[in-house]
C-alpha positions in Angstrom: 0.0 0.0 0.0 1.4 3.4 -1.0 1.9 6.0 1.7 -0.9 8.3 0.7 -3.5 5.8 -0.6 -7.0 7.1 0.1 -5.8 10.6 0.6 -6.8 13.7 -1.3 -4.4 16.6 -2.0 -4.8 20.1 -3.4 -1.6 21.7 -4.9 -2.0 25.4 -5.8 0.1 26.4 -8.8 0.4 22.7 -9.6 0.7 22.9 -13.4 4.4 23.8 -13.7 7.7 23.8 -11.9 7.8 22.9 -8.2 4.0 22.6 -8.1 3.9 20.1 -10.8 6.7 18.1 -9.3 4.9 18.1 -5.9 1.6 17.0 -7.6 3.3 14.2 -9.4 5.1 13.0 -6.2 2.0 13.0 -4.1 0.1 11.1 -6.8 2.9 8.5 -7.0 2.5 8.0 -3.3 -1.2 7.3 -3.9 -3.0 10.6 -3.3 -5.7 11.8 -5.6 -4.4 15.3 -6.5 -6.3 18.5 -7.4 -3.9 20.3 -9.8 -4.7 24.0 -9.5 -3.8 26.5 -12.2 -4.4 30.2 -12.7 -4.2 30.7 -16.5 -2.2 27.9 -18.1 -4.9 25.2 -18.6 -2.8 23.3 -21.1 0.0 22.8 -18.6 -2.4 21.7 -15.9 -3.9 19.1 -18.3 -0.4 17.9 -19.2 0.3 17.4 -15.5 -2.9 15.5 -15.0 -2.2 13.4 -18.1 1.3 12.6 -16.8 -0.1 11.5 -13.4 -2.7 9.3 -15.0 -0.2 7.8 -17.4 1.8 6.7 -14.3 -1.2 5.1 -12.8 -2.3 8.0 -10.5 -5.5 10.0 -10.1 -5.8 13.8 -10.6 -8.0 16.6 -11.8 -7.6 20.2 -12.7 -9.0 23.3 -10.9 -8.8 26.6 -12.9 -9.1 29.6 -10.6 -7.1 32.9 -10.8 -5.5 33.9 -7.5 -5.0 37.5 -6.3 -8.5 38.6 -7.1 -11.6 39.1 -4.9 -13.2 35.9 -3.9 -10.3 33.7 -5.1 -10.2 31.3 -2.1 -13.9 30.9 -2.1 -13.9 30.1 -5.9 -11.1 27.6 -5.5 -12.8 25.7 -2.7 -16.2 25.8 -4.6 -14.5 24.2 -7.6 -12.7 21.7 -5.4 -16.0 20.7 -3.5 -17.6 19.9 -6.9 -14.9 17.2 -7.4 -14.0 15.9 -4.0 -15.3 15.5 -0.5 -12.8 16.8 2.0 -9.0 17.2 1.8 -6.1 15.6 3.6 -3.1 17.6 2.2 -3.0 21.3 1.2 0.1 22.5 -0.5 0.1 26.3 -0.9 2.7 26.6 -3.7 1.3 29.2 -6.1 3.3 32.4 -6.2 4.8 35.1 -8.4 8.2 36.8 -8.1 7.5 40.2 -9.6 9.8 42.3 -11.7 12.8 42.2 -9.3 13.1 46.0 -9.3 13.9 46.3 -5.7 12.4 49.0 -3.4 12.9 51.8 -5.9 11.5 49.9 -8.9 8.4 48.3 -7.2 5.3 50.4 -7.7 2.1 50.2 -5.7 0.3 48.1 -8.2 3.0 45.5 -8.4 3.4 45.5 -4.6 -0.3 44.9 -4.1 -0.4 42.2 -6.7 2.5 40.3 -5.1 0.8 40.4 -1.7 -2.6 39.4 -3.1 -1.2 36.3 -4.8 1.6 35.3 -2.5 0.2 36.2 0.9 -3.5 36.9 1.0 -4.6 34.0 -1.3 -2.8 31.3 0.7 -3.9 32.8 4.0 -7.6 32.5 3.0 -7.2 29.2 1.2 -5.8 27.8 4.4 -8.6 29.5 6.4 -11.3 28.0 4.3 -9.5 24.6 4.2 -10.0 24.1 8.0 -13.6 22.9 7.7 -12.6 20.5 4.9 -9.3 19.3 6.2 -9.5 16.0 7.9 -7.9 15.4 11.3 -4.3 14.2 10.9 -4.0 16.2 7.7 -1.2 18.3 6.4 -0.7 22.0 5.4 2.6 22.6 3.5 3.6 26.1 2.3 6.3 26.7 -0.3 8.3 29.7 1.0 11.8 30.8 0.0 15.3 30.8 1.4 15.3 34.5 0.6 13.5 35.2 3.9 16.7 34.2 5.7 18.7 37.3 6.2 22.0 35.9 4.8 20.3 34.9 1.5 18.4 38.2 0.9 18.4 39.7 -2.6 17.6 43.4 -2.8 15.9 43.1 -6.1 13.3 40.7 -4.7 12.6 42.5 -1.5 8.8 42.7 -2.0 8.7 39.0 -3.0 10.7 38.1 0.1 8.3 40.1 2.3 5.3 38.2 1.0 6.9 34.9 1.9 8.1 36.2 5.2 4.6 36.9 6.2 3.6 33.3 5.5 6.6 32.1 7.5 5.0 33.7 10.5 1.7 31.9 9.8 3.3 28.4 9.9 4.2 28.1 13.7 1.0 29.9 14.7 -1.2 27.6 12.7 0.8 24.6 13.8 -0.1 25.4 17.4 -3.8 26.0 16.6 -4.2 22.8 14.6 -2.0 20.5 16.7 -4.9 19.2 18.8 -6.4 17.9 15.6 -3.2 16.1 14.6 -2.7 18.4 11.7 0.9 19.4 11.0 1.9 22.7 9.3 5.3 23.2 7.8 7.1 25.5 5.3 9.6 24.4 2.7 12.1 27.2 1.8 13.8 26.4 -1.6 16.9 28.2 -2.8 17.4 28.8 -6.5 15.6 26.0 -8.4 15.7 25.3 -12.1 12.1 26.1 -13.1 10.4 28.3 -15.7 10.1 31.1 -13.1 13.9 31.3 -13.0 14.6 30.5 -16.6 15.3 34.1 -17.6 18.5 34.1 -15.7 19.3 30.6 -14.5 19.1 28.9 -17.8 20.3 31.6 -20.1 23.3 32.8 -18.2 25.9 30.1 -17.7 27.9 32.4 -15.3 24.9 33.0 -13.1 24.1 29.2 -13.1 27.7 28.4 -12.1 27.8 31.0 -9.3 24.4 29.7 -8.0 25.7 26.1 -8.0 28.8 27.3 -6.1 26.7 28.8 -3.3 25.3 25.4 -2.6 27.2 23.1 -0.2 26.3 20.3 -2.7 27.7 22.2 -5.7 24.7 22.2 -7.9 21.5 24.0 -8.8 18.3 22.8 -7.2 15.7 20.8 -9.2 12.0 20.7 -8.7 12.1 17.1 -7.6 14.4 18.0 -4.7 11.6 20.1 -3.3 8.9 17.7 -4.2 10.5 14.9 -2.3 10.6 17.0 0.9 6.9 17.7 0.3 6.3 14.0 0.0 7.9 13.4 3.3 5.9 16.2 5.0 2.7 14.8 3.5 3.3 11.3 4.8 2.9 9.8 8.2 6.7 9.6 8.5 6.6 13.4 9.3 3.9 13.1 12.0 6.3 14.5 14.7 7.4 17.5 12.6 5.3 20.6 12.7 5.7 24.4 12.8 9.0 24.2 11.0 10.7 26.3 8.3 12.8 23.8 6.4 15.8 25.0 4.6 15.8 23.5 1.1 18.6 25.5 -0.4 21.1 22.6 -0.8 23.2 24.2 2.0 23.4 27.7 0.5 22.7 29.1 4.0 25.4 27.0 5.7 
């Protein structure tokens, strides 16, 4: 019997990058996975097709985040396809322009917080009545919220994730009596479409990024997904309220 057989998971931003890798990992472990996407329906369908081809079960949920009523719309769509949830992975996020404090306007600032902070807060809030006892909440944060790893260009992005980092231990305390664990995964630079503009096109940047890791390489989406797989499983039952450095030792 696979570790997550009989479980249902929801992965926001599950159509590409880290989200897709997490969705595929949870499905391999036996969970039925709701693959959320904001705009790229084709990518979400590809993710579901890959899961089904490997013998898993999944379905898509298309809801734009960062707009009024987003969390309510997401759960309404979920409720039409599933009865309760065991694992919530708040992964969806945007990085912004990278313009730093001087180059970040009010509109971009508000959009970053709407997608990266407000949406997962209320998605988690509305999950509580649906989340079964013994369930899991996993948030994908960033190693940039650790002071030593900060990047001035991504200050607003880091702020959005820092707010969620504060939610993790508080929610862990609140939900502990129900046997629900709450943890954050904090990746360093990962080779995904979000980072393609600089990590894949600039060999010097890629080499420098690899050198910052104690393991001497750039992170891959599966590196993060495997941590999520552990946190979703019963093996992690005694781990909660934690911010898990997943930077490959870049913060050492």
